[in-house]
C-alpha positions as a printed NumPy array, in Angstrom:
array([[ 93.053, 111.253,  46.366],
       [ 94.349, 109.101,  48.531],
       [ 97.21 , 109.427,  49.943],
       [ 99.14 , 106.619,  52.409],
       [102.022, 107.017,  54.436],
       [104.167, 104.553,  56.697],
       [105.121, 106.47 ,  59.982],
       [108.225, 104.283,  61.394],
       [108.847, 105.209,  65.186],
       [111.821, 104.231,  66.52 ],
       [111.601, 101.52 ,  69.768],
       [111.313, 103.68 ,  73.276],
       [110.628, 107.16 ,  71.942],
       [109.742, 109.813,  74.723],
       [106.714, 111.906,  74.534],
       [108.949, 114.956,  75.748],
       [110.724, 114.268,  72.495],
       [108.866, 112.793,  69.559],
       [109.921, 111.214,  66.197],
       [108.068, 113.839,  64.139],
       [107.99 , 113.675,  59.725],
       [106.171, 116.353,  57.8  ],
       [103.888, 115.2  ,  55.121],
       [102.969, 117.097,  51.994],
       [ 99.206, 116.656,  50.668],
       [ 97.743, 119.387,  48.359],
       [ 95.11 , 121.251,  48.218],
       [ 91.328, 120.102,  49.286],
       [ 89.573, 119.07 ,  52.323],
       [ 90.323, 116.079,  54.358],
       [ 87.595, 114.237,  54.488],
       [ 89.235, 111.142,  55.764],
       [ 91.458, 110.077,  57.895],
       [ 92.716, 106.207,  58.477],
       [ 94.821, 105.122,  61.16 ],
       [ 96.252, 101.83 ,  60.851],
       [ 97.757, 100.238,  63.568],
       [ 99.465,  96.75 ,  63.392],
       [ 99.352,  94.253,  65.748],
       [101.966,  94.239,  68.239],
       [101.826,  97.667,  69.574],
       [100.195,  96.815,  72.884],
       [ 98.644, 100.473,  72.946],
       [102.346, 101.657,  73.8  ],
       [103.101, 103.298,  70.596],
       [101.339, 106.892,  70.604],
       [100.078, 109.109,  67.824],
       [ 99.241, 112.447,  67.026],
       [ 98.634, 114.97 ,  63.81 ],
       [ 99.598, 118.65 ,  63.554],
       [ 99.182, 121.28 ,  61.39 ],
       [101.967, 124.217,  62.817],
       [101.641, 124.283,  66.143],
       [ 98.121, 123.119,  66.47 ],
       [ 97.193, 119.279,  66.759],
       [ 94.553, 118.921,  64.877],
       [ 94.144, 114.921,  66.057],
       [ 92.852, 113.874,  68.066],
       [ 91.287, 117.298,  69.11 ],
       [ 92.696, 117.699,  72.409],
       [ 96.404, 118.935,  73.097],
       [ 96.78 , 116.523,  75.877],
       [ 95.766, 113.59 ,  73.621],
       [ 96.952, 110.782,  71.419],
       [ 95.653, 107.776,  69.494],
       [ 96.748, 104.883,  70.361],
       [ 95.831, 101.1  ,  69.72 ],
       [ 96.716,  97.297,  68.512],
       [ 95.749,  95.906,  65.231],
       [ 93.111,  98.075,  64.41 ],
       [ 92.28 , 100.978,  62.337],
       [ 90.856, 104.366,  63.326],
       [ 88.56 , 105.791,  60.92 ],
       [ 87.613, 109.164,  61.179],
       [ 85.306, 111.099,  58.457],
       [ 86.037, 114.761,  58.876],
       [ 85.998, 117.858,  57.32 ],
       [ 89.36 , 119.354,  57.641],
       [ 90.154, 123.164,  55.4  ],
       [ 93.546, 122.41 ,  53.598],
       [ 92.81 , 125.456,  51.238],
       [ 95.975, 127.66 ,  52.173],
       [ 99.532, 126.608,  52.21 ],
       [101.544, 125.267,  53.074],
       [ 99.669, 121.446,  52.73 ],
       [101.821, 120.123,  55.45 ],
       [101.181, 118.375,  58.247],
       [103.444, 116.729,  60.822],
       [102.631, 113.102,  62.336],
       [103.854, 112.842,  65.889],
       [104.706, 110.043,  67.377],
       [106.317, 108.228,  70.662],
       [106.477, 104.565,  72.192],
       [107.8  , 105.074,  75.752],
       [109.113, 101.341,  77.1  ],
       [109.205,  99.808,  73.736],
       [111.664,  96.925,  72.715],
       [111.291,  97.417,  68.208],
       [110.289, 100.044,  66.004],
       [106.609, 100.08 ,  64.267],
       [105.034, 101.244,  61.501],
       [101.568, 102.907,  61.924],
       [ 99.963, 103.522,  58.486],
       [ 98.194, 107.241,  57.597],
       [ 95.934, 107.476,  55.155],
       [ 94.25 , 110.721,  53.835],
       [ 91.281, 111.05 ,  51.409],
       [ 91.487, 114.922,  50.336],
       [ 88.149, 115.972,  47.799],
       [ 87.86 , 119.826,  46.467],
       [ 86.07 , 122.371,  48.314],
       [ 83.805, 121.934,  44.997],
       [ 82.917, 118.797,  45.635],
       [ 81.811, 118.974,  48.963],
       [ 80.328, 122.042,  48.72 ],
       [ 79.273, 123.212,  45.366],
       [ 76.563, 125.779,  46.602],
       [ 79.911, 127.813,  48.209],
       [ 81.592, 127.688,  44.962],
       [ 78.564, 128.137,  43.302],
       [ 77.818, 131.518,  45.783],
       [ 81.406, 132.537,  45.508],
       [ 81.322, 132.769,  41.577],
       [ 78.295, 134.668,  41.256],
       [ 79.232, 137.797,  43.533],
       [ 82.1  , 137.913,  41.695],
       [ 80.324, 138.19 ,  38.664],
       [ 78.099, 140.919,  40.761],
       [ 81.283, 142.661,  41.82 ],
       [ 82.521, 142.575,  37.999],
       [ 78.945, 144.054,  36.424],
       [ 79.16 , 146.325,  39.548],
       [ 75.577, 145.248,  40.837]])
């Protein structure tokens, strides 16, 4: 499954008061993330992704992604198997004159596809427990 979100950051949004948007995903593992910057932001538009109070991307909490006419592609393994399946997009754009729309795409697959051996082991352990072995 792929999810696509357009995230429009208002002009001259400060980092200390970033624009935020909660996005709802689904149960599974995020295996791919794409962040598409159109032509025009001149590296002045910054974004980060949080889960609750924890910044997930970029990994360093004081970092952010910014670019111009470029799509950042990240092959990842981020477990989203515990509710809530909500991430928060954050963006800021100090000194900009126009709003900028950044595209976020998330690839999510079920755990059984990415780690079939774990699912099998869990099922096998459950069977042994039921059989009291």
